[in-house]
Residue, then its C-alpha position, 0 to 999 in steps of 0.5 A: m744849288i742846294r738840293r731838295s733832300d739836303h733841305r729836308r734833312r737841315t729842316q727835320l734837325t732844326s725841328r729836332d733841336a727845337g724839340k730838345r730845347m722845349a723838352t728842357h725847358r719843361s723839365q727845368d720848369r718842373s724841376r723849379i716847382s718841384r724845388t720850390l714845393g720841397e721848400l715850402r714843405r722844408r719850412h713847414v708852410f702848408r702845415v702852418v697855413g693849414v692850421y691857421a685856417i682851421a683856428a681862424w674858422g673856429i675862431l670866427q664860427v664861435a664869435d658868430i654866436v657869442l657877439p650877438a649875444l653880448l650885445i657887441p656891434p656888428w663891426v667887430m664881427s666884420l673886423l675880425v673877417v678883415l683880420a682873419i683874411v689879412g693874416f693868412p698870407l702874413t702867416a705864410v710869410l713868417a712861416w717861411v722866415y722863421d721856424i719853432t725849435p726846442d731853443g725858440v722861435v729862429r730864422t728858418p736856415d737857408s738851403e742850396l734848393r737841392p731835393d734833398a735839402e729838406g732832410a739836410a737842413a732840418p733841425h737836429w730835434t724830431w717830431n712825428w709830423r705825419w700825425l700833424d698833417y693827418l689832423i690838419i687834413a681832417g680839419l680841413l675836410t671838416i670845414l669843407a664839408v660844413v660849408l657844402v652842407r650849410g650852403p653860402d648862407g646856411n639853411s637860412r638862404d631861402l628866409p625873405e628879406r623883408s621879413i620879420a618876427v617880434l620876439p617878447f621883450a625881456d622884463l628887467s624891472p626891479q620886481q620882474d612883475t611887468g611881463y604885460f608891459c613887455d607884452g604890450m610893448a612888442e605887441a604894438i610894434l608888431d601891430a604897427l608892422a603887420p598892416l605894411s604891404g612889403l614886409q612879411v611879419a610872423a604873427r604873435t602866437s608863433s613868435f611868442a611860442f619862444r619866450d624865454s627860449d635859449a635858441d640861437v637867433r638863425e635857428l629861430a629865424r628858420t624855425l619862424g621863417v623870417g630873415t630878421l628878428l627884433e629883440g628887446s627889453v623893458r625895465k620900467d620903474g615908477d614913472r620912467i622906462r628904459v626900453s632896449a631894442r635890436l634888429v638881428d640878421g636871421r641869416t648870420g646873427h649879425q646885429l642890423w641896428s640897436e637903440t636904447y630909449d630912457r624916457m617917461l612912461e607917457d611917452v611910451f608910444a613915441v618909443q614904439d613908433s620910433i623902434s618901428r620906424a627904425i625897423v620900416d628904415v633898415l629893411r627899406v620898406q616902402v610906407l605911403d605916408e610919414a604918419k606915425l606907424v603906431e596908433v595911440p589908442t588912448d590919451d590915458q596911460r593909466a587906462y593903457e596899463e589896465y588894458l594892458r592887465g586885462r588883455d594878459q589876464l584874458r590870453n592866459g586865462n581858462t576859468v570864469e574867475d580869469y575871465a572876470r578878473a580881465i573884464e574888471r581891469f577893462e572896466r577900470a580902463l574904461l573909467l578912466d578913457n570912456d572912448f577906449g574901443l579896445a578896452r570894450a572889445g576886451i570885455c566883449t571877448a572875456y564874457w564870451q569866453q565865460y558863456e562858451l564855458v558855463g552856457d549862462s545867457d545873461l553872459a552872452d547877452r553882455a558880451i553882445a552889448a559890449c560888442r556893439e559898444a566896441e564896434a561903433g567907428s572901430d576899423r583896428a583888425e583886433t576889434l573886428v576879429a573880436l567882434g566877427n567871433v561873437y557874431r559869428e557864435t550868435g548866428r549873424v553869419a554875414e554881419s560876421r563875414e563882413l567885419l572879417q573882410r574889413a579886418l583883411e583889408s586893413e590887415p592882409n596878412n592876420a593869422n587870426a582874422h583868416a581863421a576867423l573867416a575860415q570858420a564863418m565860411r565853414i558855417d556856410g558850407e564853404l569848406e574849400a574856402a574855408e581851408h584855403h583861408l586856415g591853411r593861410a593862417i597856419e603859413l602865417d602863424p604856424a605854432y598856434w593850436r587853434h588854427h590846426f584844430a579849425l583845420a581838423r574840423v574842416m576835414h573832418e567834415q570832408g570825410r578825411i579822417d587821416e587828415t584830420i588825426s594828423e592836425l589834431r596831433q599837431a595841435i597836441r604837440l603844440a598845446p600839450d596841456n589843452p583839453v581841446p585837441y584831446v578831445s576832438l582826437g578822442a572823438i574820432h575814435y568815438y566815430e570809428g566806434d572805439y569808444l574805450r580808446a576815445a575814453e582813455i584819450n580823453r582821460q589824458s585830457l583830464e589829467r592836464n586840465p579837468t574842465p567841465r566839457a572834458y569831463s562831458n565828452a569823457g561821459s559820452y565816450y563811457f556812455y557809448a562803451g556801456e559804462y553808464a555809472q561812470a558816464e553819470a558820474m562824468y556828467r555830474r562833475a561836469l555840472e558840480l564844476f559850472s552850473p548851470g552848465d551846457f544844457r546838453w549835460h543836463g541831457f546826457l545826465a538824464e540819458a545815463l540814469e535812464m540807462q539804469p533802471e534803479n534811478d529815480p524817474q523824478e529826477i530824470a524828468a528834472q534834468y530833462q526839464d533843465a536840459v530844455r530851459l536851458g537849451y531854450e536860453r542858448l536858442e535866444v543867444n543863436p536862434a541859427d543854432h540847429g544843432a541845439r534846437s534838434l536836441v530840445a525837440g528830442y528832449l521835449a519829445r522825451t518829456g511828452q511835450t509832443e506839440q512843441a516838440r514837432t513845432e521845432l520839428e517843423r522848424l528844423e525841416q525849413v532849414e536846407d542844409l542841417d549837419m549830420l548831427a542835427h539830422r541824427a538828434m531829430g532822427f531821435a525826436y522823431l522816434d521818441l514822437g513814434d514817427h519811425e519813418q521820419a526817424v529812419g529817413h534822418f538817421e539815413s541823412a545823418v549817415a549820408k552827411g558822414f555820420p558813421s552807421q556803426i554807432l547807430a548799430d551800437d545804440p540801445r536806443l534804437l532797438p524799437l527799429i530793429d524790424n524797420a527794413g530801411f534801418l536794417a538796410l542803413v546798419s547792415d554791415h554792423v548788424d552783428s555789432t548790434t546783436d553783441h553790444e544789445g543793451n551795452n551802449q547808448 
């Protein structure tokens, strides 16, 4: 009979033996792993694999940049990646079997896998392997850091999948003189893609801002916020064209599609449609029908070329002569095809640009006539936006909004339509809605300075001065040679009472682009700084550049002359009369221009035409929502008529609308109100300023 104590003893012995055996097995496993790792070190496998990983990664990075630039098919990059992966285990095996010695590549001698085998079997030549190990570790850590910082897809991982920017096509023609045609090719494709609801298309201004850029395609994609880029080139030789296009993945830089078309010039619309259709297929964008994506605007190829030349002149011009050349091209297009609606819309826009430069009402009449002809039966967004802009500036705001809404219905992502509608909403006092549409325009077309400029104006009307300045500075960064943002930034300093600073900023504008408007604004800033002779010179320069010029320039010149007693009263009166005459011509173009009417009323009062001045003021009194500048001008008109209470009332309304009381306090023309209690209360915070600057500021 086995006693319980003996059984317990045997059980304990058995458990102890099992534990010893397990410990022995673990020790043997660790020894085996240690010997294997030692053998891998002896044969330099770790070092070779580390060097291979660094070299392969570097080669793939260079290939990722160079191959797309050389138009090498994307499968080559894929092949390199596969070869790099396959080469990894192959390299490890070769490193195990062979070694590099001063005598060449030799088979690595076997060892008895002793712990000290590495030292015993090592080659007789020596090398400071520790430094190589440090370099390999540093290289691997660098790769790891880059991968962690960039993430799986770099900074482009959040780019929209179905989004595209159409970059300007390169001109490869022998004479390098068909840039207008290359731009037209790219824009036609952009216009075909823009209305597709399943595709986000970057606006032309943003895409074309990168003309001749040598930036990497992935950087361009991140900047434009798109997942794909279309690049291309055009070679035009006589009646033949060779168009090459390729679609590039903005995340990787890999080519998704490419094609080259050798066609006759008359097939240009078919080429545009083929490229657009290929993009739709590659990006898997749903199209409702199989109709052509590119709308043929004219059946006459010569008319189309004249139109493209005219549009190039229109977009790149900034003088009356530039716009006249654009009109000439558009008219040639119409002679070849009288039903070419886009050419009529171009004439409409070009005449209006001329009118805005010189203020000649005849130009406005021509613009309106061309717009009416273009409007008939046109549903193209480009035409509707052009007409909407002109109608808005001629007081037909409701009609303008209707046209712009139609444009957005056909192209919801048209940045120019959003911006134009915002301008109409601003006129109607719908500032929040205007800001919303301008925000959308900037989202769609962030590189266009005019959108930021328009947003600054909306913010200024809401009294958000810091945000206004920020948007104006952004507009200046985007268009450093354009005077308009500088002028407006100068106006901000003017409203803050820093007139010389405003004049200095405007001087920077004149250095870049000396336009009449820039000279006029410089004159106003010098006027308020008390530099009347300087102001006179600026106004005269504006009128010299463009005669007869804006009616306000004549009025401003007359005011500057009045502040200098030695000037001829007859010249002053003549300038006021020109201001009245040209002001009425402007009102014929836009009867709803209340700012112009209020200034005309003041000029009438100043020249003794009191009855006519009161008639104009009575018309203005019927308007429910005048802006601050109209109220200010009406205040001066009533002051010249001797009605001080009415004058103060309108100055109060101007201040309530946001006009700075500082400027009223600095204005020497308001000295007749110095004893008026209402006026003193209005400028009480700046009364010392009035005393200090008496007789020195307008």
